[in-house]
Structure formats: structure tokens, C-alpha cells
C-alpha positions in Angstrom: 0.0 0.0 0.0 2.8 2.4 0.9 4.8 1.4 -2.2 1.8 2.2 -4.5 1.4 5.6 -2.8 5.1 6.4 -3.4 4.9 5.5 -7.0 1.8 7.7 -7.4 3.6 10.7 -5.9 6.6 10.2 -8.2 4.3 10.1 -11.2 2.9 13.6 -10.3 6.4 14.9 -9.7 7.5 13.8 -13.2 4.4 15.3 -14.8 5.0 18.5 -13.0 8.6 18.6 -14.2 7.6 17.9 -17.8 4.9 20.5 -17.6 7.3 23.1 -16.1 9.9 22.4 -18.9 7.2 22.8 -21.5 6.0 26.0 -19.9 9.5 27.4 -19.9 9.9 26.6 -23.6 6.5 28.2 -24.4 7.4 31.3 -22.5 10.8 31.5 -24.2 9.3 31.1 -27.6 6.7 33.7 -26.9 9.4 36.1 -25.7 11.5 35.5 -28.8 8.7 35.7 -31.3 6.3 38.2 -29.8 8.0 40.3 -27.0 11.6 40.5 -28.1 11.4 42.9 -31.0 15.1 42.7 -31.8 14.9 38.9 -32.3 11.9 39.3 -34.5 13.7 42.0 -36.5 16.7 39.8 -36.8 14.6 36.9 -38.1 12.7 39.1 -40.5 15.9 40.9 -41.5 17.5 37.6 -42.6 14.6 36.9 -44.9 13.2 40.3 -46.0 14.2 43.9 -46.6 11.3 46.2 -46.0 11.9 49.5 -47.9 9.6 52.4 -47.1 8.0 54.0 -50.1 7.5 57.7 -49.3 4.5 59.5 -50.8 4.6 62.6 -52.8 3.9 65.6 -50.6 0.9 67.7 -51.5 1.4 70.6 -53.9 0.6 74.2 -52.9 -1.1 76.7 -55.3 -2.0 80.3 -54.9 -5.5 81.7 -55.2 -5.1 82.1 -59.0 -4.0 78.6 -59.6 -0.3 79.4 -59.8 2.0 76.6 -58.5 4.0 77.9 -55.5 5.5 74.7 -53.9 6.2 71.4 -55.6 8.4 68.4 -55.1 11.8 67.3 -56.5 13.6 64.0 -55.9 16.3 63.6 -53.3 18.2 60.6 -52.0 19.0 59.4 -48.5 21.8 56.9 -47.8 20.5 54.2 -45.6 22.5 51.8 -43.5 21.7 48.5 -41.9 24.5 48.3 -39.2 24.7 44.6 -38.8 25.2 44.1 -42.5 28.1 46.5 -42.9 31.2 44.4 -43.6 34.7 45.1 -44.9 33.9 48.7 -45.5 36.6 50.8 -47.2 35.9 53.9 -45.1 38.3 56.1 -47.0 36.8 55.3 -50.3 33.3 55.6 -49.0 33.9 59.0 -47.4 35.6 60.3 -50.6 32.6 59.2 -52.6 30.2 61.1 -50.4 32.5 64.1 -49.9 32.7 63.8 -46.2 35.6 63.4 -43.8 36.4 60.4 -41.6 35.6 62.5 -38.5 32.1 63.3 -40.0 31.7 59.5 -40.7 32.4 58.7 -37.0 30.2 61.5 -35.7 27.3 60.2 -37.8 27.7 56.7 -36.6 27.9 57.9 -33.0 24.7 60.0 -33.4 23.0 57.1 -35.0 23.7 54.8 -32.0 22.7 57.4 -29.5 19.2 56.2 -28.4 18.4 59.6 -26.9 18.8 61.2 -30.4 17.6 58.1 -32.3 15.2 56.2 -30.1 14.4 53.7 -32.8 18.0 52.5 -33.3 18.5 48.8 -34.0 21.3 47.1 -35.8 18.8 45.0 -37.7 16.7 47.9 -39.2 17.6 50.6 -41.8 19.0 53.8 -40.3 19.5 57.1 -42.1 23.3 57.7 -42.5 23.1 60.9 -44.6 20.1 62.6 -46.1 19.1 64.6 -49.2 21.9 63.8 -51.6 21.7 65.8 -54.8 21.2 64.1 -58.2 25.0 64.5 -58.9 26.0 63.1 -55.5 23.6 60.2 -56.0 25.0 59.4 -59.4 28.5 59.3 -58.0 27.5 57.0 -55.2 25.4 54.7 -57.4 28.4 53.7 -59.5 30.1 52.3 -56.4 27.2 51.3 -54.2 27.9 47.5 -54.9 31.1 47.9 -52.9 29.5 49.0 -49.7 27.7 46.1 -48.1 24.9 47.2 -45.7 24.2 50.5 -47.6 21.4 51.3 -50.0 19.7 54.5 -51.3 16.2 55.5 -50.3 14.3 57.8 -52.7 12.9 60.9 -51.0 10.9 64.0 -51.9 12.0 67.5 -51.0 10.4 70.9 -51.6 11.1 73.3 -54.5 9.7 76.8 -54.9 8.3 78.4 -58.1 8.0 81.6 -56.0 10.8 81.9 -53.5 8.8 84.1 -51.2 6.7 83.7 -48.0 9.2 81.9 -45.9 7.3 82.3 -42.6 3.9 81.9 -44.3 4.8 78.6 -46.1 7.1 77.2 -43.5 9.5 74.3 -44.5 10.1 70.6 -43.8 12.7 69.2 -41.5 13.8 65.8 -40.1 11.7 64.6 -37.2 12.9 64.8 -33.7 12.5 62.2 -30.9 9.6 64.4 -29.6 7.8 64.1 -33.0 8.3 60.4 -33.1 6.9 60.0 -29.5 3.9 62.2 -30.3 2.8 60.5 -33.6 3.3 56.8 -34.5 3.3 57.7 -38.2 6.9 58.9 -37.9 10.1 56.9 -37.7 13.7 58.1 -37.5 14.7 59.9 -40.7 11.2 61.0 -41.7 10.4 64.6 -42.5 7.7 66.8 -41.0 6.3 70.3 -41.6 8.1 73.0 -39.6 6.4 76.5 -39.3 3.7 78.0 -41.4 1.4 76.1 -43.7 3.7 73.1 -43.8 3.2 72.7 -40.1 -0.5 73.5 -39.6 -1.5 71.3 -42.6 1.1 68.6 -42.1 -1.4 65.7 -41.9 -3.1 66.8 -45.1 0.2 67.4 -47.0 2.2 64.3 -45.9 0.1 61.5 -47.4 0.5 57.9 -46.3 3.7 55.9 -46.5 3.9 52.6 -48.5 6.2 49.6 -48.2 8.1 47.4 -50.6 9.1 43.9 -49.4 12.2 42.4 -50.9 13.3 38.8 -50.5 16.8 37.8 -49.4 18.7 34.6 -49.9 20.8 32.8 -47.3 23.7 35.2 -47.9 21.5 38.3 -47.5 21.5 39.1 -51.2 18.3 40.7 -52.6 16.6 38.1 -54.8 13.6 40.3 -55.9 10.2 41.3 -54.7 8.5 39.0 -52.2 5.5 37.1 -53.8 5.9 39.5 -56.9 4.8 42.4 -54.8 1.6 40.9 -53.6 2.2 42.2 -50.1 3.6 45.6 -51.1 1.6 48.7 -50.0 1.5 51.7 -52.4 2.0 55.1 -50.9 -0.9 57.6 -51.0 0.1 61.1 -52.1 -0.6 64.1 -49.8 -3.5 66.4 -50.6 -2.9 69.5 -52.6 -3.7 72.9 -51.1 -5.0 76.1 -52.8 -4.1 79.1 -50.8 -6.0 82.4 -50.4 -2.6 84.1 -51.0 -1.9 86.0 -54.2 1.7 85.0 -55.0 2.4 88.1 -57.0 1.1 90.4 -54.3 3.1 88.5 -51.7 6.3 88.9 -53.7 5.5 92.6 -54.2 5.0 93.2 -50.5 8.3 91.6 -49.7 9.9 93.8 -52.3 8.5 97.0 -50.7 9.5 95.8 -47.2 13.1 95.0 -47.9 15.5 96.7 -45.4 12.6 97.3 -43.0 11.3 95.7 -39.8 7.6 95.1 -39.7 4.7 93.4 -41.4 1.9 93.7 -44.0 -1.4 91.8 -43.8 -3.9 92.1 -46.6 -7.4 90.6 -46.4 -10.4 90.2 -48.8 -13.0 91.6 -46.4 -16.1 89.6 -47.6 -14.4 86.2 -47.2 -11.7 86.7 -44.6 -9.2 85.3 -47.1 -5.7 86.6 -46.6 -4.2 88.0 -49.8 -0.7 88.6 -48.6 1.1 88.2 -45.3 4.5 89.7 -45.2 6.9 89.6 -42.2 10.1 91.5 -42.6 13.0 90.8 -42.5 12.1 87.5 -44.2 14.1 84.6 -45.8 13.9 82.6 -48.9 12.2 79.2 -48.3 14.7 77.6 -50.8 17.5 78.2 -48.3 16.0 75.6 -46.0 16.2 72.6 -48.3 19.0 70.2 -49.1 22.3 69.5 -47.4 22.8 73.2 -46.4 19.6 73.4 -44.4 21.2 73.0 -41.0 23.8 75.6 -41.6 21.3 78.1 -43.1 18.8 77.5 -40.3 21.4 78.2 -37.7 22.4 81.4 -39.4 18.7 82.5 -39.4 18.4 81.7 -35.7 21.5 83.8 -34.9 20.4 86.8 -37.1 19.6 89.7 -34.7 16.7 90.9 -36.9 14.9 87.5 -36.3 13.7 86.6 -39.8 12.2 83.4 -38.4 9.9 85.5 -36.2 6.6 86.0 -38.0 5.8 89.6 -37.1 2.5 89.5 -39.0 0.8 87.4 -36.3 3.3 87.1 -33.5 4.4 90.7 -32.9 2.3 92.7 -30.4 2.6 96.4 -31.1 0.9 99.5 -29.8 -1.7 100.1 -32.5 -1.5 103.9 -32.1 -4.0 106.0 -34.0 -5.2 103.0 -36.0 -7.1 102.2 -32.8 -9.1 105.5 -32.9 -11.9 104.2 -35.1 -12.8 101.6 -32.4 -13.1 104.4 -29.9 -15.3 106.5 -32.0 -17.7 103.6 -32.6 -17.8 102.6 -28.9 -18.5 106.2 -27.8 -21.4 106.5 -30.4 -22.8 103.1 -29.6 -22.9 104.0 -25.9 -24.5 107.4 -26.5 -21.5 109.2 -25.1 -21.2 111.3 -28.3 -23.1 111.9 -31.5 -21.7 113.0 -34.9 -22.2 116.6 -33.7 -20.4 116.3 -30.3 -17.5 118.8 -30.1 -14.4 118.6 -27.9 -11.7 121.2 -27.7 -8.1 120.6 -28.8 -5.4 123.2 -28.1 -2.6 121.1 -29.4 -3.5 118.3 -27.0 -5.7 117.2 -24.2 -5.2 119.0 -20.9 -6.8 118.0 -17.6 -5.4 117.5 -14.1 -2.0 118.6 -15.3 -1.9 115.9 -18.0 -1.1 116.8 -21.6 -1.5 114.6 -24.6 0.2 116.1 -27.6 -1.6 116.9 -30.9 -1.1 119.0 -34.0 -2.6 121.9 -35.9 -6.2 121.6 -36.9 -9.6 123.2 -36.2 -10.9 123.3 -32.6 -13.4 122.4 -31.2 -13.8 119.3 -33.4 -16.3 116.5 -33.9 -15.8 112.8 -34.6 -15.4 112.6 -38.3 -12.9 115.5 -38.6 -11.1 114.1 -35.6 -10.6 110.8 -37.4 -9.7 112.7 -40.6 -7.0 114.7 -38.8 -6.1 112.0 -36.2 -6.9 114.3 -33.2 -5.7 112.9 -29.9 -7.6 115.2 -27.7 -11.1 114.3 -29.1 -10.7 110.6 -28.2 -9.1 111.3 -24.8 -12.0 113.6 -23.9 -14.5 111.0 -25.2 -12.9 108.1 -23.3 -12.8 110.2 -20.0 -16.4 111.1 -20.5 -17.4 107.4 -20.7 -15.2 106.2 -17.8 -16.4 109.0 -15.5 -20.1 108.8 -16.4 -21.9 107.8 -13.2 -25.4 108.2 -14.7 -24.7 105.2 -17.0 -22.1 103.2 -15.2 -21.8 102.4 -11.5 -18.0 102.5 -11.4 -15.1 103.2 -13.7 -14.4 99.5 -13.6 -17.9 98.7 -14.9 -17.5 101.2 -17.7 -14.0 99.8 -18.6 -15.3 96.2 -18.6 -18.0 97.2 -21.1 -15.3 99.1 -23.2 -13.2 95.9 -23.3 -16.2 93.8 -24.3 -16.7 96.0 -27.4 -13.1 95.6 -28.4 -13.2 91.8 -27.9 -16.2 91.7 -30.2 -14.0 93.5 -32.8 -11.3 90.9 -32.6 -8.9 92.4 -30.1 -7.4 90.9 -27.0 -7.7 87.2 -28.1 -6.4 85.1 -30.9 -8.6 85.3 -34.0 -8.0 81.7 -34.9 -6.0 81.9 -38.1 -5.0 78.5 -39.6 -1.3 79.1 -38.9 0.8 78.2 -35.9 2.1 80.8 -33.5 -0.6 83.4 -33.4 -0.4 85.8 -30.4 -3.4 87.4 -28.7 -2.1 90.9 -28.3 -3.3 92.6 -25.1 -6.3 94.5 -23.9 -6.2 95.0 -20.1 -9.2 94.4 -17.9 -10.4 96.1 -14.7 -8.6 93.5 -12.5 -5.3 94.5 -14.2 -5.7 98.1 -13.1 -7.1 97.2 -9.7 -4.0 95.2 -9.1 -1.7 98.0 -10.3 -3.4 101.1 -8.9 -5.6 99.6 -6.2 -9.3 98.8 -6.3 -11.4 101.9 -6.9 -8.2 104.1 -7.1 -8.1 104.7 -10.8 -10.2 106.7 -13.2 -10.5 107.4 -16.9 -7.7 110.0 -16.7 -5.4 107.5 -15.0 -5.4 105.2 -18.1 -6.1 107.9 -20.7 -3.4 106.7 -23.1 -5.4 103.6 -24.1 -7.9 105.8 -25.8 -5.3 106.5 -28.6 -3.9 103.0 -28.8 -1.0 103.5 -26.5 -0.4 102.5 -22.9 -1.0 98.9 -22.2 -2.9 98.2 -25.4 -1.2 95.9 -27.9 -2.3 94.4 -31.2 -0.9 92.2 -33.9 -0.8 93.4 -37.5 -3.3 90.6 -38.2 -5.8 92.1 -35.7 -5.3 95.6 -37.1 -6.0 94.3 -40.7 -9.0 92.4 -39.4 -10.4 95.7 -37.9 -10.0 97.3 -41.4 -11.9 94.3 -42.9 -14.6 94.7 -40.2 -15.1 98.4 -41.0 -15.1 97.6 -44.7 -17.9 95.1 -44.1 -19.7 97.6 -41.9 -19.7 95.5 -38.7 -18.7 91.9 -39.2 -15.6 89.8 -40.1 -14.8 86.2 -40.9 -11.8 84.5 -39.3 -8.8 85.3 -41.4 -7.4 82.2 -43.1 -4.7 81.3 -45.6 -6.1 78.0 -47.1 -8.9 78.4 -49.6 -9.4 74.8 -50.6 -8.0 71.3 -49.8 -8.1 68.5 -52.4 -11.0 66.0 -51.6 -11.6 67.8 -48.3 -13.9 70.6 -47.0 -12.2 73.4 -45.1 -13.3 74.0 -41.6 -16.7 75.7 -41.7 -15.7 78.1 -39.0 -13.9 80.1 -41.6 -17.2 80.9 -43.4 -19.1 82.1 -40.3 -19.8 85.8 -39.8 -18.7 87.3 -36.5 -20.8 90.4 -35.8 -19.5 93.0 -33.4 -21.5 94.9 -30.7 -21.6 98.1 -32.8 -24.4 99.0 -35.1 -23.9 99.1 -38.9 -24.7 102.8 -39.1 -21.8 103.7 -36.8 -19.4 101.7 -39.0 -20.7 103.7 -41.9 -19.9 107.0 -40.2 -16.3 105.7 -39.5 -15.9 104.5 -43.1 -16.9 108.0 -44.3 -14.4 109.6 -41.9 -11.6 107.2 -43.2 -12.4 108.3 -46.7 -12.1 111.9 -45.6 -8.6 111.1 -44.1 -7.5 110.1 -47.7 -9.1 113.0 -49.6 -8.1 115.7 -47.2 -6.4 114.4 -44.0 -3.4 112.4 -42.8 -3.7 109.7 -45.5 -3.6 112.0 -48.6 -0.6 110.2 -50.1 -2.5 107.0 -50.1 -5.1 108.0 -52.7 -5.5 105.8 -55.8 -7.4 107.6 -58.5 -10.7 106.0 -59.2 -10.7 103.7 -56.2 -12.1 105.7 -53.2 -9.5 104.5 -50.7 -10.4 104.7 -47.0 -7.6 104.9 -44.5 -6.3 105.7 -41.0 -2.7 106.5 -40.1 -1.0 105.6 -36.9 2.2 106.9 -35.3 2.8 104.6 -32.4 5.1 105.9 -29.6 8.1 103.7 -29.0 10.0 104.0 -25.7 13.0 102.3 -27.3 13.7 104.5 -30.2 11.9 106.2 -33.2 8.1 105.9 -33.4 6.5 103.1 -35.4 4.7 103.9 -38.7 1.3 102.3 -39.1 -1.6 102.3 -41.5 -5.0 100.6 -41.7 -7.3 101.0 -44.7 -9.4 99.4 -47.4 -10.6 100.1 -51.0 -12.9 100.9 -52.6 -15.2 102.5 -50.0 -18.3 100.6 -51.2 -18.1 96.9 -52.0 -14.4 96.8 -50.9 -12.1 94.2 -52.3 -9.1 94.6 -50.1 -8.4 95.6 -46.5 -4.9 96.1 -45.3 -2.6 96.9 -42.3 1.0 98.0 -42.6 3.4 98.3 -39.6 6.9 99.5 -40.0 9.0 99.7 -36.9 11.1 102.8 -36.1 9.9 104.5 -39.3 8.3 107.7 -37.8 5.0 109.1 -38.9 2.4 106.8 -40.4 2.1 108.8 -43.6 5.9 108.5 -44.2 6.1 104.8 -44.9 3.1 102.8 -43.8 0.5 104.7 -45.8 2.5 104.7 -49.1 3.3 100.9 -48.8 -0.3 100.1 -48.0 -1.6 102.2 -50.9 0.9 100.6 -53.4 -0.2 97.2 -52.2 -3.8 98.0 -52.8 -3.1 99.5 -56.2 -1.1 96.4 -57.2 -4.0 94.1 -56.2 -6.8 96.2 -57.6 -5.2 97.1 -61.0 -2.4 94.6 -61.4 0.3 97.3 -61.8 1.4 100.7 -60.5 0.5 103.8 -62.5 3.4 105.7 -64.0 2.5 108.7 -61.9 3.2 106.7 -58.7 6.3 104.9 -59.8 8.4 107.4 -57.9 6.6 106.4 -54.7 7.2 102.7 -55.4 10.9 103.3 -55.9 11.2 105.4 -52.8 9.5 102.7 -50.6 11.5 99.8 -52.1 14.9 101.5 -51.7 14.3 103.1 -48.3 16.2 101.6 -45.3 14.5 102.0 -41.9 16.2 99.1 -40.4 19.1 101.4 -39.6 16.9 103.1 -37.0 16.1 99.9 -35.1 19.1 100.2 -32.8 20.0 96.5 -33.5 23.5 96.0 -34.9 24.1 93.1 -37.3 27.3 91.2 -36.7 
């Protein structure tokens, strides 16, 4: 009985041992085949070579169907580290035109998993990217000598119009952060960087394909696996049609050379941006090919910051371009009428405060005040609103309502343009002044400079241009945008929606008439274009760091306007000196297609003027 019991126990022990061994084998096989990626790559790498087939990136056209950005072939040298054998490093480096030190640095960077998280000796790694056709031809003749290396076909950008660097953006090699954020990317891929290339990256990039090649026992390529039955064809990216007029964009950059500032031109009815110039700028072609890294580093070091898109990132004091908003708020609130008169004795004087002004009639009403850009009128009007206790319980209440009007006009917050990097500008609120001066310890006179677009008020050129478009439309705007159509896709409907402000249409009409008066007999006279009823408003924004900034906001024609524009030139003095002529020339170019012989002198003067010398920034 006891002997049978012992045998029974041994039987279970043997079964347990066999089961344990089997379980160990199963776990090991599972680990090798499923969990251990390197082993799987090794096994697959012995039998197959999977080559990525990159799609053609979407083309970019301007609003008139002109091709702006297209593709050209480039070639990357790929390396499978475990397959590199008996490499003649000297010959290889001479063929590629690199030094041995560069070779070692590239190998070191490739193996650095911090820089290249997807590194594996079994999978293709990018050794050098974007060979030219000539470099590729030289390498192709000798490629058979270099085991473990092959050439991967790529697509890089080319430019029919070498303008709009900040607007268009560029493409660059992906970073570890890009790879971690989007599983589409692997080491060596490219992605959009800045501008349209970045904001519409997923539309433009397309879908990658794959080609599976069969190896023999010695690793030699024997052809396509199953005659390509398992290959995946790449899907080209979608083409974009921009709202931009390429010729107008190029003309704006021509006028803004040797100047710091921005131009934004909008089609008022649609919100479509016609031109978006940031100056200084750069040629997008400088950021393609093997020289991209060196050229990009030079742009980063440039003290004038050409990579900084001033059209939607720079927050400036709007100066007198802000006065139309004040006139409309004061009329809407019943603080003034068209016949309200305020005195101006070369400025606004109250409580010892003086705001400078210039020669014109006094007392003065709203429309002549806009025509002549009178500071005193808007300071008196603002003070009358802030200190009106029959309408507002406190100054803070009046100021909160004032800000609400401005927000409805597109100030103080991002407008939502379809480009990266837009800034919101700044419109202070009551809490801001409560914190600075103390609750209940400030009045209209304390913050009077905001009435004329100075003080704490800041706006981007995009917001100023949007105000011009809103006045042109007599009270509404559509979110400014730079993409008009996407192949096989509907653009976001938010760009078609009307945004109505808190001001009545009639008050906008009064301001539009005053802006017309500014061109026919006021501060914008140099901006007149015969036959086009230009409306405009100058701005001379005080600059505590140097010369005043020159600003202009306008549209044309007065009725059924086709273009609204804002121009901002840093350190350029009076608005009428530079910003008005540049804005007027831009409108004439768009409306008529050319500049009239009578105004060619103005074009030459603007294009050859150098205001960058007044910036105080020294270029090394």
C-alpha cells in the first residue's frame, strides 16, 4: 500500500517537471517571437528587406492657380548596421564628400538612443540625407562595394515663387519628440516646420507605403516577395489652394526690404488673406538640401529675427489706427453723436496731463477728428465714458464694457487663423488696473493713453488688418485664413461664419466716411489711388526704445471693398511717411495689377528706403 502511494507521488512529480519544462519553452518562444522585438527584426531581416516608399507631398497653389510649392527627388543613404562588412571607409567618405571625422560622428549620433530612439542594428538607419542628383549618381556607381548600404528615394520641396518663408514654412527631419507624439513617424522621416507646412502637415504628408524584398541565405536581394503581392503603395498628400496672391506677396516683400515690420492684406467679404509679409524674411529655398542645418542656424543667430513672423506674433501699440474703435464705442454707448464737439489746443489738458496733438480746427467732432487724427477728441470721449456715473456704477464697470466691445471687434484674443504661433495681443481688464493702482483708485484720466492706442494696449498686424476688414464690411468679419481649398476635403466651416460686433452698422458707416475723408483731405492723402475711393487711418505709435513706429490701416474701394490692409513699419516715424504709401501701393497692385506711371516714384522710394538702420540693432 505504501509502495503504491510512493509511485503515485513520483508520477505527479515527473508530470510537474515535464509541464514546467514545456511551460518554460513556451514562454521563451513567446518572448523570442512576440515580445523580443530585436529577435523578430533579426529573423525578418534575414529573410526580408522592407523598404519604405515615401508618398509625394501635397502641392501648394496660390488663389489664382499658380503653382508655388512642388516636389523634387532627393536621395537618402540608408545603413543596416549589422550588414556593414569590410567597408573601405576612406573610399566611402571620398565618394560622399565627407571626412572620416564626420563619418564617425554620424555613426555615434545614429547609435545614441536619446537622439535616435528607434535605433536597431537590424533595421535601416539614415546615414546621410538629401543627396543631390549629382552626388547620388557618383555613389550609385560604387554602391555595390558598400555592403549594408542602399539608397532611399525621397521627396524635398522646391519653390516656383521663392517668397513667403514664414507663411509657407518648411520641412525638417523629425525629432524624438515628434516620433513619440505621432506613430506615423520613424527616425529619418520629415515633417512640416512652421507655417502652412506645419499647420496642414497631416493633409500634406500623405500615407507611406512599403516594398518587401526577399533575401537569400547570404543576405543578397533576390527580388520582390511574392511578386509584390504584399507591397503597399504610398498615398500622395492632398494639394492645397491658398488664399494668397503669390504676385502680391512677392510685391509686399519687395516693398518691405530693409525694413522691420509686417503687412497683412485681407479680402473683407471672405476673410481670405491675400498677402502676409513679415520683414525681414528669408527665402524658403534656403532651408532645403544638405545646407539646411547651416542656413537655419544662421537665421536663428540673425539679430533681426527673420524666423519670427511679425504679422501674427508681434504685439505692437496700434497707435492711432485704434481710434476708429473708440469713435464707434462712444457712439454706440451714446456718449457722443456726430455733432459732439471737444476742444483741442494742441492736446488734451486735464489735471496737469497733456497729450500732444497737432494743428487743426478746434473744437472738433468725430469725423474730422478721425480725418486729422486728433488725440484730444478721443481722450475727452474716453474720459467722458469712464467717469459717467449716470450710466455706469463704477469706472471698472465702464471699462469692462469698453473691453467687451473691443473683444467683439477681434482684439485681446487670438482670431484663430489656420497658422501656428498666433499671439493674442493685449487689452487690459479692470482687474489688471485694480492690481496695479488699487481697487477703486483709478479713473479714466489714469489710463487715458489707451484711448489713442498707447499705454497697455497691444495688437498684432493681423488684428489691425481684421479691424480694417470689419469696417469695410460695416460690422462683421470672418476669421482670417490662408487656405482656400483642400483636395478632396472641405475646409473648416468656422472660416465661413460671420462674426458680428457689438456696434451697429450705421456707426461703422460713419467711421468709413471719416476714413475716406482722411485720404481725400487728411493724414492719408498720399494713399489716394485715382478711381478707387481709398479709405484709411494713419498711426504713429510711440516707441520708448527709439523712433516711433509707422502704421496704416485701410481698405478700398469704400463701397463693396475688395481689399483691407494693415502695414506696420518699426522705427519709421509718422504713419504717412512709410506705412501709408506701402499700404496704398499694395492696394493698387492688387486692384489694378500694376502701379501707375504717376506713382512709380513712390514705389521706388519705398522699395529703396532703409528704416532698419533706426532699429538700434546691430548686425554682426
